[in-house]
C-alpha positions as CSV (number, residue, x, y, z in Angstrom):
1,M,-27.9,10.7,7.9
2,I,-28.0,14.4,7.0
3,Q,-27.3,16.8,9.9
4,L,-29.2,20.0,10.5
5,R,-27.1,23.0,11.5
6,W,-28.1,26.6,12.4
7,S,-26.0,29.6,11.7
8,K,-25.6,32.2,14.3
9,A,-27.7,34.6,12.2
10,A,-30.5,32.1,11.9
11,A,-30.4,31.4,15.7
12,Q,-30.6,35.2,16.3
13,D,-33.5,35.5,13.8
14,L,-35.4,32.8,15.8
15,E,-34.7,34.6,19.0
16,N,-35.9,37.9,17.6
17,I,-39.0,36.3,16.2
18,T,-39.6,34.6,19.6
19,D,-39.3,38.0,21.4
20,Y,-41.7,39.6,18.9
21,L,-44.3,36.8,19.2
22,L,-44.1,36.8,23.0
23,E,-44.9,40.5,23.0
24,K,-47.6,40.5,20.3
25,T,-49.3,37.1,20.8
26,P,-48.2,35.7,24.1
27,G,-50.9,33.0,24.1
28,H,-49.8,31.6,20.8
29,A,-46.1,32.3,20.9
30,A,-44.8,28.9,22.2
31,R,-46.8,27.0,19.5
32,L,-45.7,29.3,16.7
33,V,-42.1,29.2,17.7
34,R,-42.1,25.4,18.0
35,K,-43.6,25.1,14.6
36,L,-41.0,27.5,13.1
37,Y,-38.1,25.6,15.0
38,E,-39.3,22.2,13.9
39,A,-40.1,22.9,10.3
40,P,-36.5,22.6,9.0
41,S,-36.3,19.1,10.4
42,A,-38.1,17.8,7.4
43,L,-35.2,19.0,5.3
44,K,-33.0,16.2,6.7
45,A,-35.1,13.7,4.7
46,F,-36.0,16.0,1.8
47,P,-33.3,18.6,1.4
48,K,-34.6,19.9,-1.9
49,R,-38.1,20.4,-0.5
50,G,-37.8,24.2,-0.6
51,R,-37.9,26.3,-3.7
52,P,-34.7,27.6,-5.3
53,G,-33.5,30.7,-3.3
54,K,-33.1,34.2,-4.5
55,K,-29.4,34.1,-3.5
56,K,-27.2,31.6,-5.5
57,G,-26.7,28.3,-3.7
58,T,-29.6,28.7,-1.4
59,R,-33.1,27.3,-1.1
60,E,-36.2,28.7,0.7
61,L,-38.6,26.7,2.8
62,V,-41.9,28.6,3.1
63,I,-43.6,27.8,6.4
64,P,-47.3,27.1,5.8
65,S,-49.7,29.4,7.8
66,L,-46.8,31.5,9.0
67,P,-45.2,34.5,7.2
68,F,-41.7,33.2,7.5
69,I,-39.2,31.7,5.1
70,V,-36.3,29.5,6.2
71,I,-33.2,30.2,4.0
72,Y,-30.9,27.2,3.8
73,R,-28.0,25.6,1.9
74,A,-28.0,21.8,1.4
75,T,-25.0,19.5,0.9
76,P,-25.1,15.8,0.7
77,A,-24.2,15.6,4.5
78,T,-25.6,18.8,5.9
79,V,-28.5,21.2,5.8
80,N,-27.3,24.6,7.0
81,I,-30.1,27.0,8.1
82,V,-28.8,30.4,7.0
83,R,-31.6,32.8,8.0
84,I,-35.2,32.9,9.0
85,L,-36.9,35.9,7.5
86,N,-40.4,37.4,7.4
87,G,-41.7,37.0,3.8
88,A,-42.1,40.8,3.6
89,Q,-38.3,41.3,4.3
90,K,-36.1,42.1,1.3
91,W,-33.7,39.2,0.6
92,P,-30.9,39.2,-0.4
């Protein structure tokens, strides 16, 4: 089975997004963060689900109804979550 791994940068992105959402939309933050955290799990079964990434060797999973993109690299054994960015952020 394919493993899902988070880079330090992606974990920090999720933490920053959580802090922002708790400040701006405290009533919805937990649900939104859970959705964002759980979305990459589908990549274990479908690692090519996301679109080809802007940076060579990456793919991008757009989160429906949220303005975030999960940047990842997939190998036969692992899906590595590289970053979680707001769609408005410049990348790379």
